[in-house]
C-alpha positions as a Markdown table, in Angstrom:
| # | Residue | x | y | z |
|---|---|---|---|---|
| 1 | Unk | 99.2 | 85.7 | 170.0 |
| 2 | Unk | 102.4 | 83.8 | 169.7 |
| 3 | Unk | 105.3 | 84.4 | 167.2 |
| 4 | Unk | 106.6 | 81.5 | 165.2 |
| 5 | Unk | 109.8 | 81.1 | 163.2 |
| 6 | Unk | 109.2 | 79.2 | 160.0 |
| 7 | Unk | 112.4 | 78.4 | 158.2 |
| 8 | Unk | 114.5 | 76.2 | 155.9 |
| 9 | Unk | 118.2 | 75.7 | 155.2 |
| 10 | Unk | 119.4 | 76.5 | 151.7 |
| 11 | Unk | 120.4 | 72.9 | 150.9 |
| 12 | Unk | 116.8 | 71.8 | 151.4 |
| 13 | Unk | 115.7 | 73.9 | 148.4 |
| 14 | Unk | 116.6 | 71.7 | 145.4 |
| 15 | Unk | 114.9 | 73.5 | 142.5 |
| 16 | Unk | 116.2 | 73.5 | 138.9 |
| 17 | Unk | 117.4 | 76.9 | 137.8 |
| 18 | Unk | 114.6 | 77.0 | 135.1 |
| 19 | Unk | 112.0 | 76.8 | 137.9 |
| 20 | Unk | 113.5 | 79.3 | 140.3 |
| 21 | Unk | 111.5 | 82.3 | 139.1 |
| 22 | Unk | 108.2 | 80.3 | 139.6 |
| 23 | Unk | 109.3 | 79.4 | 143.1 |
| 24 | Unk | 110.2 | 83.0 | 143.8 |
| 25 | Unk | 106.8 | 84.2 | 142.6 |
| 26 | Unk | 104.9 | 81.5 | 144.6 |
| 27 | Unk | 106.9 | 82.3 | 147.7 |
| 28 | Unk | 106.2 | 86.0 | 147.4 |
| 29 | Unk | 102.5 | 85.3 | 146.9 |
| 30 | Unk | 102.5 | 83.5 | 150.3 |
| 31 | Unk | 104.2 | 86.5 | 151.8 |
| 32 | Unk | 101.6 | 88.8 | 150.4 |
| 33 | Unk | 98.8 | 86.5 | 151.7 |
| 34 | Unk | 100.4 | 86.6 | 155.2 |
| 35 | Unk | 100.7 | 90.4 | 155.1 |
| 36 | Unk | 97.0 | 90.7 | 154.0 |
| 37 | Unk | 96.0 | 88.3 | 156.8 |
| 38 | Unk | 97.9 | 90.5 | 159.3 |
| 39 | Unk | 100.1 | 87.7 | 160.6 |
| 40 | Unk | 103.4 | 88.7 | 158.9 |
| 41 | Unk | 106.1 | 90.1 | 161.3 |
| 42 | Unk | 109.3 | 89.8 | 159.3 |
| 43 | Unk | 111.1 | 87.5 | 157.0 |
| 44 | Unk | 113.7 | 87.1 | 154.3 |
| 45 | Unk | 116.6 | 85.1 | 152.9 |
| 46 | Unk | 120.0 | 84.9 | 154.5 |
| 47 | Unk | 122.6 | 86.6 | 152.2 |
| 48 | Unk | 125.2 | 83.8 | 151.9 |
| 49 | Unk | 127.6 | 86.3 | 150.2 |
| 50 | Unk | 128.0 | 88.2 | 153.4 |
| 51 | Unk | 130.0 | 86.2 | 156.0 |
| 52 | Unk | 128.8 | 86.2 | 159.6 |
| 53 | Unk | 130.7 | 88.0 | 162.3 |
| 54 | Unk | 130.7 | 87.7 | 166.1 |
| 55 | Unk | 130.4 | 90.9 | 168.2 |
| 56 | Unk | 131.7 | 90.7 | 171.8 |
| 57 | Unk | 130.4 | 92.7 | 174.7 |
| 58 | Unk | 133.3 | 95.2 | 174.3 |
| 59 | Unk | 132.5 | 95.7 | 170.6 |
| 60 | Unk | 135.3 | 93.5 | 169.3 |
| 61 | Unk | 134.3 | 92.0 | 165.9 |
| 62 | Unk | 135.7 | 88.7 | 164.7 |
| 63 | Unk | 134.8 | 86.7 | 161.6 |
| 64 | Unk | 132.9 | 83.5 | 161.9 |
| 65 | Unk | 130.2 | 82.3 | 164.2 |
| 66 | Unk | 129.7 | 80.1 | 167.2 |
| 67 | Unk | 131.7 | 76.8 | 166.7 |
| 68 | Unk | 128.5 | 74.7 | 167.3 |
| 69 | Unk | 126.7 | 76.6 | 164.5 |
| 70 | Unk | 127.8 | 74.9 | 161.3 |
| 71 | Unk | 125.8 | 77.2 | 159.0 |
| 72 | Unk | 122.7 | 79.4 | 158.9 |
| 73 | Unk | 121.4 | 79.7 | 155.4 |
| 74 | Unk | 118.2 | 79.7 | 153.6 |
| 75 | Unk | 115.1 | 81.7 | 154.4 |
| 76 | Unk | 112.8 | 82.4 | 157.2 |
| 77 | Unk | 109.5 | 84.1 | 158.2 |
| 78 | Unk | 108.3 | 85.2 | 161.6 |
| 79 | Unk | 104.5 | 85.1 | 161.8 |
| 80 | Unk | 102.3 | 86.1 | 164.8 |
| 81 | Unk | 99.6 | 83.6 | 165.0 |
| 82 | Unk | 96.8 | 82.5 | 167.5 |
| 83 | Unk | 98.1 | 78.9 | 167.9 |
| 84 | Unk | 100.4 | 76.1 | 166.8 |
| 85 | Unk | 97.8 | 74.7 | 164.4 |
| 86 | Unk | 97.8 | 78.0 | 162.6 |
| 87 | Unk | 101.6 | 77.9 | 162.4 |
| 88 | Unk | 101.5 | 74.4 | 160.9 |
| 89 | Unk | 98.9 | 75.6 | 158.3 |
| 90 | Unk | 101.1 | 78.6 | 157.3 |
| 91 | Unk | 104.2 | 76.4 | 157.2 |
| 92 | Unk | 102.4 | 74.1 | 154.8 |
| 93 | Unk | 101.6 | 77.1 | 152.6 |
| 94 | Unk | 105.2 | 78.3 | 152.7 |
| 95 | Unk | 106.3 | 74.7 | 151.9 |
| 96 | Unk | 104.2 | 74.8 | 148.7 |
| 97 | Unk | 105.7 | 78.1 | 147.6 |
| 98 | Unk | 109.3 | 77.2 | 148.4 |
| 99 | Unk | 109.0 | 73.6 | 147.4 |
| 100 | Unk | 110.8 | 72.3 | 150.5 |
| 101 | Unk | 109.8 | 71.3 | 154.1 |
| 102 | Unk | 109.8 | 74.0 | 156.7 |
| 103 | Unk | 110.9 | 73.9 | 160.3 |
| 104 | Unk | 108.6 | 75.5 | 162.9 |
| 105 | Unk | 109.8 | 77.0 | 166.2 |
| 106 | Unk | 107.9 | 78.9 | 168.7 |
| 107 | Unk | 109.3 | 82.1 | 170.4 |
| 108 | Unk | 108.9 | 82.3 | 174.1 |
| 109 | Unk | 106.5 | 85.0 | 175.2 |
| 110 | Unk | 108.0 | 88.4 | 175.7 |
| 111 | Unk | 105.7 | 91.1 | 176.9 |
| 112 | Unk | 108.1 | 93.7 | 175.5 |
| 113 | Unk | 107.9 | 92.6 | 171.9 |
């Protein structure tokens, strides 16, 4: 089985405030379905109120992120699936819940994870 990152940036989700609860409910329903199917690994939304930091090898912490990383916002899910077609199908289900397109990326195989 392969792990897939299914994600979206916060600006992609353009939902009126009045519909946000319905989107939240629909999104959580997809999460419950993924858990029930046994494919859910981990997921969540990035807390944009907490600024990112960089931690160096010596433990030094500085505010900010890599210069080439403009922003990392939005939400993501990591699912463990049998193939890319299954990843596309789950991304489509997440798209319905979140009401915005999802990006799909495949993790390289790691026998330790």
